[in-house]
N, C-alpha and C positions, 0 to 999 in steps of 0.2 A: 609194465615202464616202459616201454620201447612203444606202447600204443598211446601212451598218455605223451610221449615225446612228438610223434606221430601227428598226432590229434592238437597238439601248441602249435606245431607245425603248420598244420594247413586252416588252423585259423589265424596267423600272422600272415600267412602269404591270402587268404580272405579278405583280410582287414585292409591290407596292404594294395591290392589291388595288384594281378597277378601281371596287368602288362607293363608296372612300373617296374617290377622284381622281373621280368624278360627284357625287358630294356636296359635295367640295369646292368644282368647278367652279358647279354650281349653288347655293350659298352664294354664294360671290363675284358670279354675276349676278342674282342677286335683286334685284329692284326695290326701292326702298327703303322699301316701306312708300304703303297708299293714305293719299294727304293726307286731313287733315278740314277742310273748307270751312265757312265762313259767309260768311252777307254782314251788314253794319252798316250803319244808314241811315244816315253820315257818310263826309264826304269822307275821301281816301284817309291827308292829314296828321292831321288829328283822329283817325283810329282809329287808324292809329301810335303818336302823342300816349297814346292809351289803352292800347294794350297793353303799352308799357313803363313807363306804370304799375303794370299787370297784372303784370307779371316779378313785381317786389315780391312780389307774395301770394301767390305760388307758389315762393318763393324760391329764384329764378333768378337769375341775375346779367349782364346786357347784354354781351357779346364782338366784335358787327359789324352793320353796316348803318345806315341812316338812311332817312329817308322821302324822301328826294331818290330813291334805289335802287330804296324798294319794297321792301328787304329788313332782315329783323330776324334775329339769331342771338345767343342766351343757350344757358348752362349751369346748371346745378342746380349745388348743392353737393353735395359727394362725401361720400358714406358708408360707412364702414366695418364688415363682423362679420367673423366665423370665416372665410366663405367670401371674402375679398375685399374687393375697393370698386369700389361703384359710384355712377354721374353721370348723369344726361340731358340730353341735347343737344337744342336745340327750333329750328326753323329757319322763317322765316314768311316770304309773301311777300302785297304788299298790291298790287292793284289795280282800277281800276274796275270796277265791276259794269255788267252791261249795261241795266239797268235801273234805275240811279242806284244811287248810295252805295258802298260799298266791299268787295271781295270779299276776304279772307281766308284764306288757305293754310295749314295748318300741317303739319310733319312732327316726329314725336320719335322719340331713338333714345335705346335703353339701352345705356351703356358699362362694359362689366363689365373689372374685373382681377381675376382668381384669385389671382394667385404673385407678389404686386410686389415677392418681393426676386430671384424668378428673373429677371423679366424686366421690368424697369421701365419702365413707359411702354408696353405694348403689351397694350392693353386690344382688347375684340372688342366690336364696332357689332352691333344689334340693330332692326330697325325696330320702335318699337312701336305696336302697333294696336289693341288692346282693352285700354286705360287712362283713366280717370276725368279724368287730369289733359287730355286735350284738353278735355272739356267746362267742367271750371274753370276754365281758360286762358280761354275764349269768354265765359263767366260775368262773369266777371274784371273782362275788355273790355266788354260791355253794363254793366257797373254805374259803371264808369268813364266811358264817354258819357255816361249819364245823369247825372253828377255836373256834365259839362258843359256840361248844358243852361242 
């Protein structure tokens, strides 16, 4: 019986093309992108409050988290064009930094839905590595912290 399963698996891989299978597995196993990290000279709760206020400036909406958890999750507005829909998710962690202050670690992902009529709710997520959104978000946190002084 095992031999039959092995033969069926080999036939499926052969028919699908090994390159496609390898690419598919590689895509699912990729890390979610290198996080962007900044340290702010404020305690965790104050930095969290500044980050929460900074979300509005980049048109993101809070979805989950809290200062006690040290986590903040948010989503951008959905944009539509001829190719489909796009949205960006943001996940931030707030931890005490070794030298004092708060270390903020941020990851962003782009969510694309290319054919919403055929596959409603089935978008693809891709880590955003080189986007100015990271710098804008960190700058907005800094500005909010300055306002609180």
